[in-house]
N, C-alpha and C positions, 0 to 999 in steps of 0.2 A: 615379898618386897614389892612396893608399888613402883611402876615405871614412871619416870618423869613425864609431865604433861607435854604432849606434842611429839612423843617418840613412839615407835612401833617395833614389834619383834619380827616384822616381815622384811625379807631381803628386798632392797630397792630394785626395780625393774632393770635399770641400766647395769647393775652389778650382775644380775642373773644372766644377762645377755653377753657378758664379757667372756670371750673364748681365746684360747691361744691358737693362732693360725700358723701352720707349717707350710712354708712356700718352697718351691723347687722340687724336681723329680728325685725320687729315691734312686740311689746308684744301682745299676743292673748287676745281677750276680751272674758271672760267667763261669760255667762249670766246664772244665776241660777233662777229657778222658782219653785213654789210649785206644788205638784201633783194636787191639786185642780185647780190651774190656768191652768196647762197643759191640764187637762180634759175639762175645760170650754172653752178654746181656740180651742179645737179640735186637739191639738197636741198629745194627748194620748187618744186612744179609746179602748173600750173593745176588747179583743183578741190580743192587741199589747203588746210587751214587754216594761218594764220600761227602759228608756235610761240608758245604762251602766250596766244593769242587765239582767238576763234571766227569771225573774218572769213575769207572764202575767196578765194584768189587767182583772178582771172580771167585777166589778162594784163598784160604790160608794154608800153605803147604810147605814142605821141606824140599827144596830143589836138590837134584842129584846131577852128577856129571856123567860123562860117557863110560867111565870105569865103574859106575855104580856107587861112588862115594857120596854120602849125604852131607849137607851143609852144616848140620849140627844145631840148627834152629829153624823155626818156621818164619816165613815171610808172607805178607799179604800182597797178593798180585791183583792189580787193577788194570782193566783194559781201557783203551781210548774210546770215546763215544763215536768214533768214525774210523774208517780205514785210512792208511797213509795216503795223503792226497796224491793225485796223479794217476796215470795209467798203470795197469799191472806190469811189473818189472821182474827181472831176474832177482834171485835172493841177494846176490852181491850188490846190485844196484839199490835194492830196497834198504839194506842195512847201511849203505853209504848215505842214503837220503835220511834215514833215521838219525844218523850221527850228526847231521847238519841241523836238526830241529832245534829251535831256540824259543823257549817259553811257549811251546805248543801245548795248549790245554794246561798250562802252568808248569811244564817241565821241559828240560833240555834233553837232547838225545845222547846216548852213550856211544862213544867211539871205540870200535874194536881195533886195537893195535897189536898186530902179531908179535912184534918185538917185545913190547912191554908185557904181553900175556905169556910169551914163551911158547906159543902154540899156534898152528894155522887153523885150529878149530874154533869157530865162533862160539859154538856151544860150550866148550871148555873155557874159553876166554871169558864168556859171560859168567860162568860159575865162579871163576877166580875173581871177577869183578864184584860178585856178591860177597865173597870172603873179605876182600880188602875195602869194600864199601863204595868203590867207584861206579858200580852198576846199581846201587841203591838210589832210588829217587830220580832215575833217568829212564828214558824210553829205550826199550830193546825189542828185538823180535821175540815173540812168545815161544815158550817151550810147548811140546806136543801135549803134555798133561793139562796145560792151561786151555788148549784148544778143544780137545775131545776127551780128556780124562784118562787117557791111556799112555803107556810108555812106548818106546820104539818097538817092543816085541808084542804090542797089542794087549799087554796086561793092564787091567784097570788100576788106576792110581787114585783118582778123585772123581768117580763116576757121576756123583750127584752135583758137583760144583765145577763146571767148565763152560766155556763159551758156547759150545754146541748145544748142550742141554738148556742153557739160559736163553739162547736165541729162539727156543721153541716155547718159552714162557711168556704168556701175554702180559704179565706184570713186570717183566724184566726190561731194563734199559737196553739190553742187547737184542730185543725183539726184531728190530729191523737191521739185522747184521749185514745182509746183502743189499747194497744200495744201488746196484746196477743190474740190468737184465741180461747182460752178456754172460756167456758160459764161463769165460775165464774169471770174471768177477766173483763167481761163486766159490772159487778155490782160494784158501787162505794159508799162507806159509807159516811153518813153525821153524825154530832154529835147531830142532832135534834132528841129528844127522843119521844117515844110514850107518848101521853098525860096522859094515865091512868097507864102506867107501864114504868118507866124510865130505866128498864132493857133491853129495845129494842130501836134500832135506825132505822131511815129511810135509805133505800138504793135506788139508782137510777140505772136503766139499760141503758147503752149507746149502740147504739145511738137512740133507740126507745122511751126512756123516761119512761118506766115502773117503778112503785114504789112498793117496798116491805119493809119487816122488817128483821133486823138481831138481834138475841139475842146477847147482848154484850159479853157474856162469851163463846159463842159457834160458831155461824155461821161465816163463813169466807168470806171476800170480799176484794177488793182493796180499797185504799183510796188515794185521791189526796190532799195532804196537801195544806193549804192556809196560807198566811201571811197578816195581816192587818197593814196598815200604816196610820198615820194621814194625812189629806188632806193638812196640812201646811208643811208636810215633803218636804224639798228642794231637787231638782234633777238638773242635768245638762241640 
């Protein structure tokens, strides 16, 4: 069939150049995962900061109380990026100061109430706070296993994941754990009490790992507060 005179089977240039233009940015896809998932996938490792925060992962572990009872679930323990501000103090003064923290590195302090906890032991009160949730997501004084990986009897609990080991790791955010040259500043208090006398708590010397005791109402040391979060806590 002959084409009419003056027509062509070629596409006109202006039609070939015609395009559909999409304007505007594509919506960002935000993937949220739990702390436990991030740890299991290797995306969050001990010594690293929680995404979007400056708290530092120490370990995921199952807390125990003075009687040896376990919590029944693991928690992720994170350390602060610095010691509790101020001069080294007695344990009693340190925990009172921790209780007054408000939005310090994103979290408030946990207040130990002997009446509410039904015990004069900060260690057991903190454990009950984990059970009822009041000590979750709040600053507390750390347990000895978080500091040096051992329990009150010197038995290893988490030897590869604790502040002492991580403070010796060049890649860890805990590398500069001791921020002062004074002798007292090298000692860091735990809330783990003496088995026979709960008036004393274990302290750890950084970076050599020596262990001693502080009388709660007298001896002064630094403290590196920790915050515990549930493993199912969602993060970016």
